[in-house]
BAVONU-340714 format. One record per residue (C-alpha): residue number from 1; residue in one letter; x negated, y, z. Coordinates in steps of 0.5 Angstrom, whole numbers, plus 500, padded with zeros to 3 digits. Example, Ala and Ser with C-alpha at 12.3 -4.5 7.8 and 13.67 -1.06 7.14 Angstrom:
// residues 2
@seq 1&type a&xx 475&yy 491&zz 516
@seq 2&type s&xx 473&yy 498&zz 514
This chain:
// residues 101
@seq 1&type x&xx 225&yy 648&zz 423
@seq 2&type x&xx 226&yy 653&zz 417
@seq 3&type x&xx 230&yy 659&zz 419
@seq 4&type x&xx 232&yy 663&zz 413
@seq 5&type x&xx 234&yy 671&zz 413
@seq 6&type x&xx 237&yy 675&zz 408
@seq 7&type x&xx 234&yy 682&zz 407
@seq 8&type x&xx 239&yy 684&zz 402
@seq 9&type x&xx 245&yy 682&zz 406
@seq 10&type x&xx 243&yy 684&zz 413
@seq 11&type x&xx 247&yy 690&zz 416
@seq 12&type x&xx 242&yy 691&zz 422
@seq 13&type x&xx 237&yy 695&zz 418
@seq 14&type x&xx 239&yy 702&zz 414
@seq 15&type x&xx 238&yy 702&zz 407
@seq 16&type x&xx 231&yy 706&zz 408
@seq 17&type x&xx 228&yy 700&zz 412
@seq 18&type x&xx 231&yy 695&zz 407
@seq 19&type x&xx 227&yy 698&zz 402
@seq 20&type x&xx 221&yy 699&zz 406
@seq 21&type x&xx 221&yy 692&zz 408
@seq 22&type x&xx 222&yy 689&zz 401
@seq 23&type x&xx 216&yy 693&zz 399
@seq 24&type x&xx 212&yy 690&zz 404
@seq 25&type x&xx 214&yy 683&zz 404
@seq 26&type x&xx 215&yy 682&zz 397
@seq 27&type x&xx 210&yy 676&zz 397
@seq 28&type x&xx 215&yy 673&zz 402
@seq 29&type x&xx 221&yy 674&zz 399
@seq 30&type x&xx 225&yy 669&zz 395
@seq 31&type x&xx 232&yy 672&zz 392
@seq 32&type x&xx 232&yy 677&zz 397
@seq 33&type x&xx 231&yy 672&zz 403
@seq 34&type x&xx 225&yy 671&zz 408
@seq 35&type x&xx 224&yy 664&zz 410
@seq 36&type x&xx 220&yy 662&zz 416
@seq 37&type x&xx 218&yy 655&zz 418
@seq 38&type x&xx 216&yy 653&zz 425
@seq 39&type x&xx 214&yy 646&zz 426
@seq 40&type x&xx 209&yy 647&zz 432
@seq 41&type x&xx 213&yy 643&zz 438
@seq 42&type x&xx 217&yy 637&zz 438
@seq 43&type x&xx 223&yy 640&zz 440
@seq 44&type x&xx 228&yy 643&zz 435
@seq 45&type x&xx 230&yy 648&zz 440
@seq 46&type x&xx 223&yy 651&zz 441
@seq 47&type x&xx 221&yy 651&zz 434
@seq 48&type x&xx 228&yy 655&zz 433
@seq 49&type x&xx 226&yy 660&zz 438
@seq 50&type x&xx 219&yy 660&zz 435
@seq 51&type x&xx 221&yy 662&zz 428
@seq 52&type x&xx 226&yy 667&zz 431
@seq 53&type x&xx 220&yy 670&zz 434
@seq 54&type x&xx 216&yy 670&zz 428
@seq 55&type x&xx 221&yy 673&zz 424
@seq 56&type x&xx 223&yy 679&zz 429
@seq 57&type x&xx 215&yy 680&zz 429
@seq 58&type x&xx 215&yy 680&zz 421
@seq 59&type x&xx 221&yy 685&zz 420
@seq 60&type x&xx 219&yy 689&zz 426
@seq 61&type x&xx 212&yy 690&zz 423
@seq 62&type x&xx 215&yy 691&zz 416
@seq 63&type x&xx 219&yy 697&zz 418
@seq 64&type x&xx 215&yy 701&zz 422
@seq 65&type x&xx 212&yy 707&zz 419
@seq 66&type x&xx 205&yy 707&zz 417
@seq 67&type x&xx 201&yy 713&zz 420
@seq 68&type x&xx 198&yy 718&zz 416
@seq 69&type x&xx 190&yy 718&zz 416
@seq 70&type x&xx 187&yy 724&zz 418
@seq 71&type x&xx 181&yy 726&zz 414
@seq 72&type x&xx 174&yy 727&zz 418
@seq 73&type x&xx 167&yy 729&zz 416
@seq 74&type x&xx 161&yy 725&zz 416
@seq 75&type x&xx 157&yy 726&zz 423
@seq 76&type x&xx 150&yy 730&zz 422
@seq 77&type x&xx 147&yy 724&zz 424
@seq 78&type x&xx 150&yy 719&zz 419
@seq 79&type x&xx 148&yy 724&zz 413
@seq 80&type x&xx 141&yy 725&zz 416
@seq 81&type x&xx 140&yy 717&zz 416
@seq 82&type x&xx 143&yy 717&zz 409
@seq 83&type x&xx 139&yy 722&zz 406
@seq 84&type x&xx 133&yy 719&zz 409
@seq 85&type x&xx 134&yy 712&zz 407
@seq 86&type x&xx 135&yy 715&zz 400
@seq 87&type x&xx 128&yy 719&zz 400
@seq 88&type x&xx 125&yy 712&zz 403
@seq 89&type x&xx 128&yy 708&zz 397
@seq 90&type x&xx 126&yy 714&zz 392
@seq 91&type x&xx 119&yy 713&zz 395
@seq 92&type x&xx 119&yy 706&zz 394
@seq 93&type x&xx 121&yy 706&zz 387
@seq 94&type x&xx 116&yy 712&zz 385
@seq 95&type x&xx 110&yy 708&zz 388
@seq 96&type x&xx 112&yy 702&zz 383
@seq 97&type x&xx 111&yy 706&zz 377
@seq 98&type x&xx 104&yy 706&zz 377
@seq 99&type x&xx 100&yy 704&zz 370
@seq 100&type x&xx 097&yy 697&zz 368
@seq 101&type x&xx 090&yy 701&zz 369
């Protein structure tokens, strides 16, 4: 079962949602349409329902706004572990600097 849905011709989405979906689904769009294929079941009806569900999830995920990332500081422990590892690496390399005596 092959289901084709035109993103550019739909009246369900607002223009902002269409633009957001177009940018997020640009790798799936062909001439403004999205095609979903389902051949999971032997029944055409079940494949049609599966394709509809997949298309709904695909479009819903594309039009949901992304969450803003809150900046966080590294923990004291992680900073200490990083600096300890750097000091250990430095000591290892300094120990290799011996001459050919």
